[in-house]
Backbone bond lengths (Angstrom), bond angles and torsions (degrees), N, CA, C in turn:
res aa  C-N    CA-C-N  psi(-1)  N-CA   C-N-CA  omega(-1)  CA-C   N-CA-C  phi
1 M - - - 1.449 - - 1.528 110.57 -
2 Y 1.342 117.20 -43.98 1.463 119.38 -175.95 1.529 111.57 -64.83
3 E 1.338 116.72 -34.85 1.463 119.67 178.35 1.530 110.47 -64.65
4 Y 1.315 116.94 -41.18 1.467 120.50 177.86 1.528 110.40 -65.30
5 L 1.323 116.26 -41.40 1.463 119.17 178.51 1.528 110.72 -62.39
6 R 1.349 116.67 -45.67 1.467 120.51 -179.16 1.522 112.24 -62.71
7 A 1.337 116.51 -29.71 1.469 120.06 178.68 1.523 111.38 -71.40
8 Q 1.320 116.87 -10.56 1.466 123.67 -178.77 1.527 111.91 50.68
9 R 1.320 112.92 50.15 1.449 121.14 176.43 1.515 108.54 -114.98
10 P 1.322 118.27 152.19 1.463 120.19 175.95 1.532 110.72 -60.59
11 I 1.314 115.80 144.78 1.457 121.94 -177.90 1.531 109.18 -126.36
12 L 1.328 115.40 132.49 1.459 121.37 165.98 1.518 104.84 -108.41
13 A 1.308 116.82 107.58 1.465 121.65 -176.78 1.520 110.10 -93.35
14 L 1.318 116.18 125.20 1.458 122.24 173.68 1.522 105.93 -102.37
15 T 1.319 114.90 95.68 1.457 120.97 -174.69 1.523 109.68 -156.17
16 D 1.307 116.34 169.47 1.466 121.19 177.36 1.528 108.59 -64.48
17 P 1.328 118.18 116.82 1.465 120.48 -178.33 1.528 114.12 -60.41
18 A 1.328 117.32 -19.05 1.465 120.68 179.29 1.525 112.17 -100.28
19 G 1.325 117.68 3.57 1.456 121.04 -175.87 1.516 114.29 -88.93
20 D 1.333 115.09 178.74 1.466 122.23 -178.14 1.531 112.58 -63.45
21 T 1.334 116.49 -40.46 1.466 119.51 -179.22 1.521 110.27 -62.90
22 A 1.317 116.53 -46.76 1.473 120.09 179.11 1.524 110.76 -62.87
23 E 1.314 116.72 -40.49 1.471 120.22 179.42 1.527 110.98 -61.14
24 K 1.340 116.50 -45.04 1.472 120.37 178.75 1.523 110.12 -62.29
25 L 1.328 117.19 -44.98 1.463 120.14 179.85 1.524 111.42 -61.66
26 K 1.329 116.99 -43.95 1.465 120.63 178.43 1.525 110.72 -60.33
27 N 1.336 116.59 -41.17 1.473 120.23 177.98 1.524 112.05 -65.22
28 M 1.320 116.46 -23.00 1.461 121.26 178.59 1.534 111.64 -91.02
29 G 1.341 116.75 0.21 1.457 120.46 178.86 1.514 114.79 92.39
30 I 1.322 117.24 10.13 1.462 121.73 -179.92 1.527 108.55 -98.57
31 D 1.330 116.48 117.41 1.468 119.64 -179.55 1.521 112.86 -117.37
32 T 1.318 117.18 9.91 1.459 121.65 178.62 1.531 107.91 -89.44
33 I 1.327 114.56 82.88 1.460 123.01 -173.75 1.523 108.59 -131.98
34 A 1.322 116.07 135.56 1.461 121.20 176.27 1.523 108.62 -133.93
35 P 1.334 116.83 143.30 1.462 119.36 178.32 1.529 111.03 -67.30
36 L 1.302 115.64 136.08 1.458 122.21 -176.11 1.527 112.55 -67.09
37 D 1.315 117.53 -21.41 1.460 120.77 -173.30 1.531 114.54 -101.95
38 S 1.325 117.61 17.33 1.462 120.44 -179.61 1.524 110.36 -132.02
39 K 1.316 115.13 106.98 1.466 120.44 179.80 1.529 111.06 -56.28
40 E 1.325 116.30 -44.28 1.464 120.60 -178.20 1.526 111.44 -63.70
41 A 1.329 116.22 -43.29 1.469 120.05 179.94 1.522 111.51 -67.46
42 I 1.329 116.92 -34.72 1.469 119.96 177.67 1.523 109.86 -66.30
43 V 1.328 117.24 -44.89 1.467 120.63 178.28 1.523 110.08 -60.19
44 E 1.328 116.83 -45.93 1.463 121.36 179.02 1.531 111.03 -62.57
45 G 1.328 116.20 -45.32 1.462 120.48 179.48 1.518 112.44 -64.36
46 L 1.336 116.93 -39.59 1.460 121.00 178.86 1.525 110.57 -66.19
47 N 1.324 116.57 -43.11 1.471 119.55 177.89 1.525 111.08 -60.94
48 R 1.323 116.90 -44.47 1.469 120.58 178.30 1.524 110.29 -62.46
49 F 1.333 116.83 -45.41 1.461 122.31 -179.52 1.527 110.37 -59.39
50 L 1.332 117.28 -46.98 1.462 120.47 -179.85 1.515 111.60 -63.66
51 S 1.322 116.94 -38.01 1.473 120.30 176.75 1.528 110.75 -62.59
52 L 1.328 115.47 -44.83 1.467 119.49 178.65 1.524 111.17 -62.55
53 L 1.334 117.07 -39.35 1.465 120.18 177.58 1.519 111.15 -62.45
54 R 1.317 116.47 -45.33 1.470 120.24 -179.92 1.522 112.17 -60.78
55 E 1.322 115.97 -33.06 1.468 121.39 -178.83 1.537 112.28 -90.73
56 N 1.334 116.75 3.55 1.473 122.22 -175.46 1.527 111.49 55.54
57 K 1.334 116.66 39.09 1.459 121.78 -179.05 1.530 112.64 -121.20
58 A 1.325 117.51 7.75 1.467 119.87 179.64 1.535 108.54 -65.16
59 P 1.331 116.59 132.94 1.466 118.70 -176.80 1.528 112.83 -67.26
60 V 1.325 114.45 141.31 1.466 122.96 176.96 1.527 106.21 -131.58
61 A 1.319 116.35 137.49 1.468 120.37 -179.03 1.528 110.44 -64.48
62 P 1.324 117.78 134.52 1.471 120.65 177.38 1.530 110.88 -72.01
63 M 1.311 115.86 148.28 1.458 121.66 -174.72 1.527 112.55 -58.69
64 D 1.327 119.13 -36.46 1.464 119.35 -178.87 1.525 110.98 -64.29
65 K 1.319 118.15 -37.11 1.467 120.41 177.29 1.518 111.01 -71.64
66 I 1.325 116.05 -36.65 1.469 119.93 177.30 1.520 109.62 -61.71
67 Q 1.329 116.90 -47.26 1.458 120.88 -178.63 1.523 112.07 -65.14
68 S 1.322 117.75 -33.98 1.464 119.62 179.83 1.529 111.61 -71.23
69 N 1.324 117.34 -12.71 1.460 122.26 177.42 1.526 112.36 -108.36
70 S 1.325 117.01 13.39 1.463 120.59 -178.56 1.523 111.18 -77.14
71 R 1.313 116.11 165.40 1.471 121.13 175.35 1.520 110.79 -59.94
72 E 1.318 115.68 -38.52 1.465 119.72 -179.79 1.525 110.62 -62.57
73 A 1.333 116.30 -44.03 1.463 119.80 179.36 1.523 110.33 -65.93
74 G 1.324 117.44 -39.08 1.463 120.89 176.85 1.510 112.13 -63.55
75 A 1.324 116.47 -41.95 1.465 120.84 178.24 1.529 110.84 -64.59
76 E 1.325 116.90 -39.86 1.467 120.60 178.52 1.526 110.44 -64.82
77 N 1.320 117.31 -44.09 1.467 121.10 177.78 1.527 111.22 -61.80
78 F 1.321 116.72 -40.34 1.455 121.51 179.08 1.524 110.55 -65.49
79 S 1.323 117.04 -40.70 1.455 121.94 178.41 1.529 111.26 -62.17
80 V 1.319 115.89 -43.86 1.466 120.41 177.99 1.525 109.95 -61.33
81 L 1.323 116.98 -44.41 1.463 121.34 179.21 1.530 111.33 -61.10
82 L 1.326 117.60 -45.05 1.463 120.62 178.99 1.529 111.35 -62.67
83 N 1.316 117.11 -40.03 1.467 120.14 177.92 1.526 111.43 -64.91
84 E 1.322 116.87 -38.06 1.464 120.02 177.70 1.520 110.74 -65.25
85 I 1.308 117.38 -41.25 1.457 121.57 178.55 1.520 109.95 -64.10
86 R 1.318 116.64 -44.24 1.463 121.02 -179.96 1.514 111.33 -61.28
87 E 1.323 117.23 -39.62 1.464 121.68 179.46 1.528 111.17 -66.61
88 D 1.339 117.10 -30.05 1.450 121.07 -179.65 1.533 113.67 -77.74
89 L 1.315 116.80 -15.18 1.475 120.32 -177.82 1.496 113.35 -76.50
């Protein structure tokens, strides 16, 4: 998922709409999600996705959100947390 987000390309996610992957995508501004276990929902989601692509309106994650979810940002957050723990000891 992160590689697709970093590529800043439109994504049609076939995943559980209530799951962690869908939640992360929604937080990144991606709402083109269809449940993997529903043929009807996939067809509907694909049609919507294709329409958005044709209109150049398919959502793409903004770079600032992508960068805040990078390995570097995660490592920095982890470093801050470890320093806070060390200070509390």
